[in-house]
Each structure stands twice: as structure tokens, then as C-alpha cells.
PyMOL commands that place a pseudoatom at each C-alpha (Angstrom):
pseudoatom trace, name=CA, resn=UNK, resi=1, chain=A, elem=C, hetatm=0, pos=[7.608, 5.079, 4.617]
pseudoatom trace, name=CA, resn=UNK, resi=2, chain=A, elem=C, hetatm=0, pos=[9.574, 4.468, 1.484]
pseudoatom trace, name=CA, resn=UNK, resi=3, chain=A, elem=C, hetatm=0, pos=[9.067, 6.652, -1.725]
pseudoatom trace, name=CA, resn=UNK, resi=4, chain=A, elem=C, hetatm=0, pos=[10.582, 4.530, -4.806]
pseudoatom trace, name=CA, resn=UNK, resi=5, chain=A, elem=C, hetatm=0, pos=[11.552, 6.786, -7.220]
pseudoatom trace, name=CA, resn=UNK, resi=6, chain=A, elem=C, hetatm=0, pos=[12.405, 4.566, -10.533]
pseudoatom trace, name=CA, resn=UNK, resi=7, chain=A, elem=C, hetatm=0, pos=[10.477, 1.224, -11.858]
pseudoatom trace, name=CA, resn=UNK, resi=8, chain=A, elem=C, hetatm=0, pos=[13.907, -0.554, -10.843]
pseudoatom trace, name=CA, resn=UNK, resi=9, chain=A, elem=C, hetatm=0, pos=[13.928, 0.503, -7.245]
pseudoatom trace, name=CA, resn=UNK, resi=10, chain=A, elem=C, hetatm=0, pos=[10.188, -0.774, -6.898]
pseudoatom trace, name=CA, resn=UNK, resi=11, chain=A, elem=C, hetatm=0, pos=[10.898, -3.803, -8.744]
pseudoatom trace, name=CA, resn=UNK, resi=12, chain=A, elem=C, hetatm=0, pos=[13.979, -4.273, -6.071]
pseudoatom trace, name=CA, resn=UNK, resi=13, chain=A, elem=C, hetatm=0, pos=[11.902, -4.022, -3.199]
pseudoatom trace, name=CA, resn=UNK, resi=14, chain=A, elem=C, hetatm=0, pos=[9.069, -6.496, -4.604]
pseudoatom trace, name=CA, resn=UNK, resi=15, chain=A, elem=C, hetatm=0, pos=[11.742, -9.074, -5.208]
pseudoatom trace, name=CA, resn=UNK, resi=16, chain=A, elem=C, hetatm=0, pos=[12.472, -8.993, -1.501]
pseudoatom trace, name=CA, resn=UNK, resi=17, chain=A, elem=C, hetatm=0, pos=[10.705, -11.834, 1.039]
pseudoatom trace, name=CA, resn=UNK, resi=18, chain=A, elem=C, hetatm=0, pos=[9.218, -8.939, 3.362]
pseudoatom trace, name=CA, resn=UNK, resi=19, chain=A, elem=C, hetatm=0, pos=[5.469, -8.091, 3.602]
pseudoatom trace, name=CA, resn=UNK, resi=20, chain=A, elem=C, hetatm=0, pos=[4.859, -4.803, 1.619]
pseudoatom trace, name=CA, resn=UNK, resi=21, chain=A, elem=C, hetatm=0, pos=[2.168, -2.995, 1.692]
pseudoatom trace, name=CA, resn=UNK, resi=22, chain=A, elem=C, hetatm=0, pos=[1.927, -0.734, -1.644]
pseudoatom trace, name=CA, resn=UNK, resi=23, chain=A, elem=C, hetatm=0, pos=[0.081, 2.083, -0.427]
pseudoatom trace, name=CA, resn=UNK, resi=24, chain=A, elem=C, hetatm=0, pos=[-0.856, 3.626, -4.174]
pseudoatom trace, name=CA, resn=UNK, resi=25, chain=A, elem=C, hetatm=0, pos=[-1.906, 7.310, -4.077]
pseudoatom trace, name=CA, resn=UNK, resi=26, chain=A, elem=C, hetatm=0, pos=[-1.674, 10.662, -5.896]
pseudoatom trace, name=CA, resn=UNK, resi=27, chain=A, elem=C, hetatm=0, pos=[-1.117, 13.959, -4.400]
pseudoatom trace, name=CA, resn=UNK, resi=28, chain=A, elem=C, hetatm=0, pos=[-4.008, 15.749, -6.159]
pseudoatom trace, name=CA, resn=UNK, resi=29, chain=A, elem=C, hetatm=0, pos=[-6.502, 12.813, -4.570]
pseudoatom trace, name=CA, resn=UNK, resi=30, chain=A, elem=C, hetatm=0, pos=[-8.416, 14.464, -1.549]
pseudoatom trace, name=CA, resn=UNK, resi=31, chain=A, elem=C, hetatm=0, pos=[-8.944, 11.020, 0.004]
pseudoatom trace, name=CA, resn=UNK, resi=32, chain=A, elem=C, hetatm=0, pos=[-5.292, 10.533, 0.065]
pseudoatom trace, name=CA, resn=UNK, resi=33, chain=A, elem=C, hetatm=0, pos=[-4.961, 13.913, 1.649]
pseudoatom trace, name=CA, resn=UNK, resi=34, chain=A, elem=C, hetatm=0, pos=[-7.093, 12.435, 4.086]
pseudoatom trace, name=CA, resn=UNK, resi=35, chain=A, elem=C, hetatm=0, pos=[-5.329, 9.668, 5.404]
pseudoatom trace, name=CA, resn=UNK, resi=36, chain=A, elem=C, hetatm=0, pos=[-1.792, 10.893, 4.978]
pseudoatom trace, name=CA, resn=UNK, resi=37, chain=A, elem=C, hetatm=0, pos=[-1.435, 12.450, 8.396]
pseudoatom trace, name=CA, resn=UNK, resi=38, chain=A, elem=C, hetatm=0, pos=[-2.517, 8.805, 9.649]
pseudoatom trace, name=CA, resn=UNK, resi=39, chain=A, elem=C, hetatm=0, pos=[0.091, 6.825, 7.748]
pseudoatom trace, name=CA, resn=UNK, resi=40, chain=A, elem=C, hetatm=0, pos=[2.811, 7.488, 10.170]
pseudoatom trace, name=CA, resn=UNK, resi=41, chain=A, elem=C, hetatm=0, pos=[0.443, 5.788, 13.116]
pseudoatom trace, name=CA, resn=UNK, resi=42, chain=A, elem=C, hetatm=0, pos=[-0.605, 2.886, 10.903]
pseudoatom trace, name=CA, resn=UNK, resi=43, chain=A, elem=C, hetatm=0, pos=[2.961, 2.117, 10.180]
pseudoatom trace, name=CA, resn=UNK, resi=44, chain=A, elem=C, hetatm=0, pos=[4.081, 2.024, 13.977]
pseudoatom trace, name=CA, resn=UNK, resi=45, chain=A, elem=C, hetatm=0, pos=[0.935, -0.265, 14.571]
pseudoatom trace, name=CA, resn=UNK, resi=46, chain=A, elem=C, hetatm=0, pos=[2.080, -2.899, 11.887]
pseudoatom trace, name=CA, resn=UNK, resi=47, chain=A, elem=C, hetatm=0, pos=[5.367, -3.552, 12.238]
pseudoatom trace, name=CA, resn=UNK, resi=48, chain=A, elem=C, hetatm=0, pos=[5.435, -6.971, 10.778]
pseudoatom trace, name=CA, resn=UNK, resi=49, chain=A, elem=C, hetatm=0, pos=[5.056, -4.500, 7.196]
pseudoatom trace, name=CA, resn=UNK, resi=50, chain=A, elem=C, hetatm=0, pos=[7.463, -2.366, 4.949]
pseudoatom trace, name=CA, resn=UNK, resi=51, chain=A, elem=C, hetatm=0, pos=[5.092, 0.525, 3.792]
pseudoatom trace, name=CA, resn=UNK, resi=52, chain=A, elem=C, hetatm=0, pos=[5.937, 1.728, -0.223]
pseudoatom trace, name=CA, resn=UNK, resi=53, chain=A, elem=C, hetatm=0, pos=[3.975, 5.063, -1.221]
pseudoatom trace, name=CA, resn=UNK, resi=54, chain=A, elem=C, hetatm=0, pos=[3.485, 4.257, -4.639]
pseudoatom trace, name=CA, resn=UNK, resi=55, chain=A, elem=C, hetatm=0, pos=[2.606, 7.346, -6.935]
pseudoatom trace, name=CA, resn=UNK, resi=56, chain=A, elem=C, hetatm=0, pos=[-0.036, 5.882, -9.060]
pseudoatom trace, name=CA, resn=UNK, resi=57, chain=A, elem=C, hetatm=0, pos=[0.978, 8.824, -11.765]
pseudoatom trace, name=CA, resn=UNK, resi=58, chain=A, elem=C, hetatm=0, pos=[4.716, 8.016, -11.740]
pseudoatom trace, name=CA, resn=UNK, resi=59, chain=A, elem=C, hetatm=0, pos=[3.763, 4.536, -11.859]
pseudoatom trace, name=CA, resn=UNK, resi=60, chain=A, elem=C, hetatm=0, pos=[0.585, 4.292, -14.294]
pseudoatom trace, name=CA, resn=UNK, resi=61, chain=A, elem=C, hetatm=0, pos=[2.344, 0.559, -15.656]
pseudoatom trace, name=CA, resn=UNK, resi=62, chain=A, elem=C, hetatm=0, pos=[2.193, -0.711, -12.067]
pseudoatom trace, name=CA, resn=UNK, resi=63, chain=A, elem=C, hetatm=0, pos=[-0.980, 0.785, -11.236]
pseudoatom trace, name=CA, resn=UNK, resi=64, chain=A, elem=C, hetatm=0, pos=[-2.841, -0.862, -14.323]
pseudoatom trace, name=CA, resn=UNK, resi=65, chain=A, elem=C, hetatm=0, pos=[-0.943, -4.247, -13.795]
pseudoatom trace, name=CA, resn=UNK, resi=66, chain=A, elem=C, hetatm=0, pos=[-2.300, -4.444, -10.294]
pseudoatom trace, name=CA, resn=UNK, resi=67, chain=A, elem=C, hetatm=0, pos=[-5.616, -3.155, -11.543]
pseudoatom trace, name=CA, resn=UNK, resi=68, chain=A, elem=C, hetatm=0, pos=[-5.688, 0.143, -9.231]
pseudoatom trace, name=CA, resn=UNK, resi=69, chain=A, elem=C, hetatm=0, pos=[-8.403, 1.964, -10.340]
pseudoatom trace, name=CA, resn=UNK, resi=70, chain=A, elem=C, hetatm=0, pos=[-9.446, 3.782, -7.189]
pseudoatom trace, name=CA, resn=UNK, resi=71, chain=A, elem=C, hetatm=0, pos=[-7.020, 5.671, -4.922]
pseudoatom trace, name=CA, resn=UNK, resi=72, chain=A, elem=C, hetatm=0, pos=[-5.906, 5.567, -1.931]
pseudoatom trace, name=CA, resn=UNK, resi=73, chain=A, elem=C, hetatm=0, pos=[-5.446, 1.559, -2.375]
pseudoatom trace, name=CA, resn=UNK, resi=74, chain=A, elem=C, hetatm=0, pos=[-3.560, -0.881, -0.472]
pseudoatom trace, name=CA, resn=UNK, resi=75, chain=A, elem=C, hetatm=0, pos=[-2.402, -3.608, -1.881]
pseudoatom trace, name=CA, resn=UNK, resi=76, chain=A, elem=C, hetatm=0, pos=[-0.281, -6.040, 0.253]
pseudoatom trace, name=CA, resn=UNK, resi=77, chain=A, elem=C, hetatm=0, pos=[2.169, -8.317, -1.171]
pseudoatom trace, name=CA, resn=UNK, resi=78, chain=A, elem=C, hetatm=0, pos=[4.776, -11.330, 0.322]
pseudoatom trace, name=CA, resn=UNK, resi=79, chain=A, elem=C, hetatm=0, pos=[7.481, -12.948, -2.041]
pseudoatom trace, name=CA, resn=UNK, resi=80, chain=A, elem=C, hetatm=0, pos=[6.384, -11.311, -4.722]
pseudoatom trace, name=CA, resn=UNK, resi=81, chain=A, elem=C, hetatm=0, pos=[2.368, -12.231, -4.571]
pseudoatom trace, name=CA, resn=UNK, resi=82, chain=A, elem=C, hetatm=0, pos=[-0.160, -10.635, -3.601]
pseudoatom trace, name=CA, resn=UNK, resi=83, chain=A, elem=C, hetatm=0, pos=[-1.909, -11.954, -0.349]
pseudoatom trace, name=CA, resn=UNK, resi=84, chain=A, elem=C, hetatm=0, pos=[-4.379, -8.911, 0.025]
pseudoatom trace, name=CA, resn=UNK, resi=85, chain=A, elem=C, hetatm=0, pos=[-6.059, -5.923, -1.139]
pseudoatom trace, name=CA, resn=UNK, resi=86, chain=A, elem=C, hetatm=0, pos=[-8.205, -2.923, 0.080]
pseudoatom trace, name=CA, resn=UNK, resi=87, chain=A, elem=C, hetatm=0, pos=[-9.030, -1.468, -3.162]
pseudoatom trace, name=CA, resn=UNK, resi=88, chain=A, elem=C, hetatm=0, pos=[-12.465, 0.410, -3.412]
pseudoatom trace, name=CA, resn=UNK, resi=89, chain=A, elem=C, hetatm=0, pos=[-13.773, 4.216, -4.291]
pseudoatom trace, name=CA, resn=UNK, resi=90, chain=A, elem=C, hetatm=0, pos=[-14.342, 4.835, -0.587]
pseudoatom trace, name=CA, resn=UNK, resi=91, chain=A, elem=C, hetatm=0, pos=[-12.312, 7.185, 1.793]
pseudoatom trace, name=CA, resn=UNK, resi=92, chain=A, elem=C, hetatm=0, pos=[-10.334, 4.965, 4.136]
pseudoatom trace, name=CA, resn=UNK, resi=93, chain=A, elem=C, hetatm=0, pos=[-10.081, 5.251, 7.661]
pseudoatom trace, name=CA, resn=UNK, resi=94, chain=A, elem=C, hetatm=0, pos=[-6.812, 4.228, 10.239]
pseudoatom trace, name=CA, resn=UNK, resi=95, chain=A, elem=C, hetatm=0, pos=[-9.181, 1.730, 11.635]
pseudoatom trace, name=CA, resn=UNK, resi=96, chain=A, elem=C, hetatm=0, pos=[-10.476, 0.309, 8.583]
pseudoatom trace, name=CA, resn=UNK, resi=97, chain=A, elem=C, hetatm=0, pos=[-6.575, -0.248, 7.312]
pseudoatom trace, name=CA, resn=UNK, resi=98, chain=A, elem=C, hetatm=0, pos=[-5.531, -1.409, 10.640]
pseudoatom trace, name=CA, resn=UNK, resi=99, chain=A, elem=C, hetatm=0, pos=[-8.166, -3.833, 10.771]
pseudoatom trace, name=CA, resn=UNK, resi=100, chain=A, elem=C, hetatm=0, pos=[-7.232, -5.084, 7.024]
pseudoatom trace, name=CA, resn=UNK, resi=101, chain=A, elem=C, hetatm=0, pos=[-3.852, -5.364, 8.247]
pseudoatom trace, name=CA, resn=UNK, resi=102, chain=A, elem=C, hetatm=0, pos=[-4.465, -7.402, 11.224]
pseudoatom trace, name=CA, resn=UNK, resi=103, chain=A, elem=C, hetatm=0, pos=[-6.547, -10.010, 9.227]
pseudoatom trace, name=CA, resn=UNK, resi=104, chain=A, elem=C, hetatm=0, pos=[-3.675, -10.553, 6.917]
pseudoatom trace, name=CA, resn=UNK, resi=105, chain=A, elem=C, hetatm=0, pos=[-1.277, -11.161, 10.241]
pseudoatom trace, name=CA, resn=UNK, resi=106, chain=A, elem=C, hetatm=0, pos=[-3.704, -13.294, 11.923]
pseudoatom trace, name=CA, resn=UNK, resi=107, chain=A, elem=C, hetatm=0, pos=[-4.287, -15.232, 8.641]
pseudoatom trace, name=CA, resn=UNK, resi=108, chain=A, elem=C, hetatm=0, pos=[-0.675, -16.327, 8.891]
pseudoatom trace, name=CA, resn=UNK, resi=109, chain=A, elem=C, hetatm=0, pos=[-0.535, -17.189, 12.454]
for i in range(1, 109): cmd.bond("trace and resi %d" % i, "trace and resi %d" % (i + 1))
show_as sticks, trace
zoom trace
């Protein structure tokens, strides 16, 4: 998982043609703590995606621009454009995230 440190670094990834999963999170968030241990397995199960962990507190302007009000949230971007999002107030599970990403992969086939 890539953890951008600056707005410039994050912007450079957004300009790439890769399918990016922006994983909006914060270390104080209990639902984020719940999903952290599963993230390596989720990444392995979804090799078509590049995962970026975006700390909502460090990138507040980006979170606001992407309308991220609940965390953890997942926004998938391809060629700089949003192609899907899993954003809600609920705790996310590994199965739910994998299913969400699988739907995005199937839509492209």
C-alpha cells in the first residue's frame, strides 16, 4: 500500500492511467482499525488495482473535494476519473470490499 506524504505525491498518482483505490482513513477511526489487518489480503486479491492510503486528516482538502464524510471510504479512480465508490457510515468488511472491487473489474470486461 502506498502512503502519499504530500499533495504533490498524491496528485502524481492521480495523473497515472492506473486503476487506483483511494483508501480514505484516519488512525483514530475504530472502523479503520478494524479493516487495517485485512488490507494486505484485499490488495493481493485485487492485483488490477494500486492502493493508496489517504489519511483524511492530512489531506482534508482532497477528502472534501471527493465528498468523503465517513471513513473508511474507498474511491476508485482510473485515468484521473472516478469509476466507483464505497462510501457510507458502516464498518466495511473484507468480503464487502472485495465484492465492490470485483464488480468494477467485471464492468470493464
